[in-house]
N, C-alpha and C positions, 0 to 999 in steps of 0.2 A: 504494500500500500504506500502511496505517495505521502510525503510529509504534508500536513495541511497548513494553510496560510493562517497565522495567528494575528498578524497585523499587516495593514496595507496603508500606505501614505502616498497620495498623488503628488507627483513632482511636475516641474515645468516640462513642456514639450511632449505631453502624453506618455510620460514615464511613470511607472509605479515602483515604489520601494516596498519590497515584500520581506516579511520575516516569517520563517517556517517553523513548524513545531519541533524540528530537529536542531533549531538554533541558527540555521543558515540564514544569511541576509543577502538578498539579491535585488536586481533591478530588472524590470520587464517593460519593453517598449510596446505600447498598444497601437502605435501609428499604423502598422500594416493591417490591423483589423478594421480601422475606420473607413476603409473603402467599401466594406460590405454593408448592404442595406440594414442588416440586423444591428449594426453598431453605429450607423450614421448619426443617430441622435447624440452620441457622445462627442461629436465634433464641437458641440457647445461645451466650452471649458468649465462652466459652472456645473453642468450635469456630470461631466467627467470626474470632477472633484468629489462627487457624492458617493464614490465607491466605498464598499464596506466588505468585511469578511462575511462569509456565509457558508457554514458547513466545512467542506474541505477546500473551498475555493474563495473567489471574490465575486461580488455581484453589484449591480446598480439597481436602483429602485424601478426603473422601467423594464427590467427583465433580462438585460444583457448579463452574461457571465462568461468566464473563460475557464476551460477545464483545468483541473489541478495538474495533470501531466504537462500541458502546454506551459503553465506558469512555472513549474519546477524545471523542466528540461530546456525551455527556451528563454530562460532568464540568465543574467550575468551575475556571478558571485561578486560580492563587494568585500573588499578588505576593510577591517575595522577602522583604520585611520582615515578612510574615505567616506565614512558615514556622515 
């Protein structure tokens, strides 16, 4: 089972800072998703900032979510001094 997201903080330029249940901290770029109709609403930066954790993953109030495997395997590890 994938580590679950325990904290998510939106950053500038549609980047998410993620903390996983195994203690890893990573960043995830949402920009490639924004071209898909399902995620189009998140082009509004205020809506994008309303991301929250939900179960194993993250979600937005209008129903968009990203699978935990995408978040974990397609994110970039952050070194502690860069947080």
